[in-house]
N, C-alpha and C positions, 0 to 999 in steps of 0.2 A: 365231166357233168357236179360231180357230187359238190366238189369247191365251187363252182358257181351260181345252184340253186341254194344250197344245205348255208353255205356261208352271208348270201346275202336275206335269208327266209328271216322275218321277228317273229315271235312270239308277245302277244299281248303290248307290240310296239318297242319291244325290246332286241336289237338283232341277239337273233341264237349264238351266235359267236360269245357276245359277251355275256348270256347267261351258261355257256360251255365252262366258259373261265371261270366266273363267280362262284358256282359250284366249284370248282379245284382248289379254288382258292378260299372258299368254307371247309374244305379237308384239312389246307393247312392248318386254317385258326381251330381247326377241331383237335387236329393232332398236337397242337403248339398246348393245348389246355391240356391233355394228358401228358406233357413232356416236366413239366412244371407243377403238375399234381404232389407230387412227391415233398416239396418245398413247404404246406399244409398240411397235410397228410401225414406228416412224420409221427407225428404224437399217438395219432389212431391208432396208426398200421403198427409201431412197437407195441401199446398196449393191447393191440386185439391177438397181432402174432408173437408177443412176448418177444422181439427182439432189443437187441442191445444196439447200442450205432455203427457197429462192426457187421452184423446182420442183417442191417438198413440198409449199410453201405452195399454190401454183396446181393441184396436182393434189387435192388433199383441197378448196380452194374449191368443186370442181365439185359434192361432193355438196352443198355450201349451197345452191348455184345452183339444182340444182335441186327442192328440198328447199322452198324458199322458192317456187319459182315456179306450185306449183301451190296453194298456200294458200287462194287465194280461190276457184276450183274445188272445192277439195276437198269443203266440208261440202253444197254439192249434188249433189256425185257419191254422197256416203254417202245422202245421202234418199233421190237417186234409186235408186238401185240398190240399197242394203240393205249395210251395212258389214261384213256377213259377205264375201259377193264380193267386196267392194274389197279384205280386207285377207287374202284367199288371193291375192291377185294380187299384191299389194303385197309379202308373204312370198316369194312366188315369182318377183318380179322381183328381190331382195334375195340369193335363194340365187343365179341364174345369172350376179347382180354377183359375187360371190364367184368363181363357176367361168373366170371371165373371165378375173379378176385373176389369179389361179395360172398360168393356158394362156398368159401371153402374157409378152413383152419389152419390148413397144413402149408407151413413156406414153399413145402413141395412145390404144388399143386401154384400156389402164389408168381413162385419163381418160372413158371412159366407161363403163368397170364402174361410175367412182364417181357416175359421174350417174346412171346406171341404181340404184346403190345409195340418195341422197339419196333418188328420186322414189319408191322402195318405202316409205321410213322413212316418209315425209311421213304416210302413211298412221296412223303407231303409237299415239300418243296419241287421235287425235280417233276413229281409228275403234274405238278401244278403247272407249275412253266412249260413244262412239255405240250399240253394245253392250248397254252397261248402260241407257243410255235405253230403248230399244225391248224390253230383255227385264226392267225392270225398273219398278217406279214409282218416282215423284221421293223418295218417303221412305227408298228403300234404295240415293241417288246418293251420298249422301257413302261408305259400306261400298266401293262399285265404284269411286270414285277411290281410297278409301285402299287396296283389294287392287292398283288399278293402280300407285299410286306404291310400293309396297314391291317389286313385280318388277320395277320403272326402278332401282331401289336397286339390286337383286341384280342387274341387266343390269350397272349401273355397275360394279359390283365381280367378276363377270365376265368384264367386256371390262378388270380390269385385270393383278393378280398370275398368274389362273388361264390367264388366254390369253397371258400373258408365256412362263410355266412353260410354255406346252403348246408357243410358236413356240421356244422357246431348247433345248427339248430334244427335238421331231420336226422344226423348219423353220418358217417363218411358211405356207408353201405348203399344210403338213399343216394347221394350224391353221385357216388360213381356206375351205380344202376341208372343212373339219369343221362349220365354221359354214355354207356350202353344204347341206351335208345338213341339216344341222338345219333351216334357213329350209324346204328342200321338207317335212321332217317336221311342222312347224307350220305350211305349208299343207295335207296334209291331218287333222291334227288338227282346223282349225278347219272345214271341209267336214264332215267326219264329224259334230262339235257342233253346228254350224247345221240339216246335215240337205238332206234332197233338198227338201225342204217349202219351203225358207227362212226367212225369219225375217218374223216382224208388221212390215207395209210400215205406215210411218207420214210417206210422204214428203207434206208440205203447199206447194202452188205456194205461193214466195215473191216477193220483187219481184227485176223484174228485176236482174239482176248489176253491167250495165254501170252503170244508171242508180243505183243502191246506188253503187259507184265513184264514181261523178262528186258525187253530195251528200258522200262522205268529205273527197275529196283538195280540195272548196274550201273548205272548214272548216281554219284557220292553226293552232286548238289540236288537231284532229286529228295534224298534221306534229308540232306540238310534244310532244306526247304518244306520238307514235309513235319519233322520234327518242331520248327515253328509255328507252323499251322496248328500241330497239336498242342504246343503251348502257349499260346495266346488265348485257346480255346478253354483250357481253364476255369479262367473266372468266369464265363459263361457256364460252363457244365457244375461247378461247384456252386459258386453262389448265387447261381440263377435259375436251376431247376432243383437241389436238392437243400442243401445249409447255411445257405444266405437267409428265410427265415427265422431258423431255432435263433439265429445264430443273432438277430437285431431281437427277437423277444428276448432272449437273454442278457442285453445288453441293457434294453431299456424297460424292462418290464411290463409290455406293453401287447396289447389283445393280437392275436396273432391275423387278422383281419387287417389288422392296422401295417404290421411288418411287411403285410404281402405286397403292400402298395412300391415299397421300394424296389422289390425286383420287377414289377411294371416300369419304374423310373430307369432301372439297367438296360429294359429292351428297349423301348425309347430312344436313350441312349445311341444302342446298336442299331436301331433302325436310321437315325441319322446322322450316324457315323460314317453308314457305310459309303455312301457317295462322295462324302468330304474328302479322304483318302486316295478313292479312285482318280477322283479328279484333280487333287495333288499332287499324286505321282506322273499323272499324265502331263500336268501344267510342265513340271522340271524335268521329264523324259527320265525321270532312275527310280527305280523300287526300291533300293534302298534305305535313302534318309525316310520315309515316311515309315517302312518295317520299322527301323531302328527308334523314331518318333516316339508310335504307337505301343512299343511294346515297354519304354524307359519312363513314360508316360503312364501306361497302364502298372510298370515296377511301383509308380509313385504314392499314387492313389488306393492302390488294394496294400500297400502299403501303410498306408493314412488309416483307414479302415480296420486293418487287422488286429496293429499294434499299438494303436493312441487309444486314450482309452476318453470317456467324457467329452464325446464329438457329440454338437447340439444334433439336434434330430434332423432340422432342417437344413444342414451340411451335408447331412446323411446321405439326402436324398440327390444332394447334388455331387455328392462324391461315388453313388450308386451307378449317378445319368453318367459319369465320366468313365467309369466301368465298361461300361456297353459301349463308352464310346471308342475307346481306343481299343476294345477288342479288337475292331474290324478294320484294325491294320491286317487282321488274319487275311483279307481278302486277297491284297497283294499275293498274297502264297500261292494261289489261285493261278493269278497272272505270271507270274514267275514262273510256275511249273511247265506251264504250256509255252512258255517261251525258251525255253532251253529241250522244246522234245520238236520231235517232225510231227506235221499237221495232222498223219495217220495217227498220232499216237495220245493227241494232248485228250480224248475223251479219257482214254483209260491211262493216262497222266490226275487227270482230275477227280479220277474215281480211286485213285491208289492216294492222293492225298486225303479225299475225303472219308477214305477208311480208315488213317494212320488217325484223323484228328479225330474222329467217332469215338477210338478208343480210348481219348482221354477222361471217359467217363467210369466207362468200364476196369479202367488202372487205379483211378482219384476215390471214386467212390468208396469203394472199399478201404482204399488206407486213411481216408479221411475218420474213417470209423472208427478203424483199428487204433487211430492218435488219438480220438475222442473218449475209447474208454481205457488205452494205457494214462489217461491223464483228471480218468473219473475219481472222483473220491468216494462213489459207494451210495449217492442219497441216491434215493427211492420215493418218489411218492404215486399213490394211486398206481403203483404197478408199472412203472413207466417210470425209468433213467432219468436221473435230473442231471444236468451237462451244469456248469457256471458259464461267465462270460470268456472265462481264463482258459476254460475247457478248450472252449471253439476256436479261441486268438491260438491256442498252439496246436489245434490238429486244420486251422485253415491257415498257417503260417504256411504250407505247400504252394497256395496262390504266388506271394511276393516270388517264393523260391522258387518256383516258375517262370515268372517271369522275368528273376535275374538269370537263368540259365538262358532263355532267352536273346536278354544283352548278347549272353558273350556268341551264342548261336550265329547269328545275322552278322558278328564277325566274320564270318566264314562261307557264310553266303554270296557268290560273284554275283554282280550288277548283270541283271537280264534286259535290260530295257532296250537293248542293242543286239540281243540273239538273231531275231527272227522279229519281223512285221506278222501282228497274229492276223491270222484269216479273219471274215468276220465270222463265223461260223467261230472259229476259236474263241474270238473275242466272248461270241455268246454264254458260249460253252463255259470259261472262266470268270465270267461278270454273274451269272445265275448260280453257279456254286458257290460261289463266293458270299453269295447271302443267306444262306442257306442256316 
């Protein structure tokens, strides 16, 4: 009865289902702003909390640690308690983390805030898409995904130049507090959109989580595929969320607001690339060639960006777009891991892969910071360590190194397209998770 009356009901002429899904996509947009914010707030945080590059890397890595830690149980929680309820809690956690961050000068408390921010953000994409699968028939899923990706790209853009401009004009605490109130507003919007009657309940008991995890970790191919996904995520998490803007500023001596537009180009490339690699793989009915193509091109493009000096700024926009585009070959790792696992373990396999993938930031952000400090010549201006473009080139060399290792890893992955035909549920799981 709920599905028939509520799914067809309109509010101000708009189907309620679209209002619900749009509110979820709004949260995905919001958590994307938070995810990329360190890219433009690095100098402010470094000055305020007295951080060197190593400290900054360790601080922002806490976001990735908590984000990765909940990937496995998150799917079960979304099914059992409903995506609407989970996203309301998640958005509130993100908002509280913003307020905590602005009210402290302790790096320990700031670390707790980053943990809470990552914990809440973890429900962003999967929670939004879960609302879509709950409130719409499968035939509408592509539209839901497209809407969510558009909101995500908008969030990446807002977390660049607009956030930088606000922080410059009013101070970073003001900007982050505004994000906190935005998070509370989104919590209220989702609560109102889903309504007091909740949402259509679609929970289906699944295989025991621990038993499913054991099945996955006993497969060497699962580890190889997860390693590939982790390595391919390195350019996005390193260049797109933390170190890309400071690097570009050091190379071109341009304002932060301008440098932030390059990361927007990166995320636009990611939005464009994901369906391209998926369609190419399906057309040739193979996974490995496009996976190899993506990592090889990514090796080339990232090497150009990081090692070649005097690249014109316009060309750098194109290269950053290429970084985002090639990164999305990672999407095939989700499809591949579903194809080597039995249907009963596909969701757990995707959760396992996402956990390994999101650990990239937790591991690499501190490493980049340590490499920067190791190469730093000791220059300090206004209580902020000043790193040259060559310091950044030295530290960011880890990105093409990851791509080089990825090229090697792909050679040991077995073709999975023929393993077994994905069920519709597995296709949805693999496709949705690949786009996060």
